C-alpha positions in Angstrom: -1.0 -21.6 -13.0 2.6 -22.7 -13.3 5.9 -20.8 -14.0 5.6 -21.5 -17.7 2.2 -19.8 -17.9 2.4 -16.4 -19.7 0.5 -14.8 -16.9 3.0 -15.7 -14.2 5.3 -12.7 -14.5 2.4 -10.3 -14.5 1.0 -12.0 -11.4 4.3 -11.5 -9.6 4.5 -7.9 -10.6 0.9 -7.3 -9.4 1.7 -9.0 -6.1 4.7 -6.8 -5.7 2.6 -3.7 -6.3 0.0 -5.0 -3.8 2.7 -5.3 -1.2 3.8 -1.7 -1.9 0.2 -0.5 -1.6 -0.4 -2.3 1.7 2.9 -0.9 3.1 2.0 2.6 1.9 -1.4 2.4 3.5 0.2 1.4 6.8 2.5 4.4 6.6 -0.5 6.6 5.8 -2.4 5.3 8.9 0.7 5.8 11.1 0.7 9.4 9.9 -2.9 9.8 10.8 -2.2 8.4 14.2 0.4 11.1 14.8 -1.7 13.8 13.3 -4.9 12.9 15.2 -3.7 11.5 18.6 -7.3 11.3 19.9 -8.0 8.7 17.2 -4.6 7.0 17.4 -6.0 3.6 18.6 -8.1 3.3 15.5 -5.3 4.3 13.2 -2.9 2.0 15.0 -5.2 -1.0 14.4 -5.6 -0.1 10.8 -1.8 0.3 10.4 -1.2 -3.1 11.9 -3.7 -4.7 9.6 -2.1 -3.2 6.5 1.4 -4.3 7.8 -0.1 -7.8 8.2 -1.4 -7.8 4.7 2.0 -6.8 3.3 3.7 -9.6 5.3 1.2 -12.2 4.0 1.8 -11.0 0.4 5.6 -11.1 1.0 5.3 -14.6 2.4 3.3 -15.7 -0.6 5.9 -14.2 -2.9 8.8 -15.9 -1.0 6.9 -19.2 -1.1 6.4 -18.9 -4.9 10.1 -18.0 -5.4 11.2 -21.0 -3.4 8.9 -23.2 -5.5 10.5 -22.0 -8.7 14.0 -23.1 -7.7 
């Protein structure tokens, strides 16, 4: 797929949405860690995983933007 492909803008929008979902999931897990301190280690691991997912999506978006210039 290249930038002239009709699907490209939709792909970028979907990746932006995915990043937002991953970030929101991380915030949710952080809230669970605060609400359920006895299970905080689990929620902290899950939060960190979601934050990592969001960073990887962001990295991919940045890489694609740089390739378009």
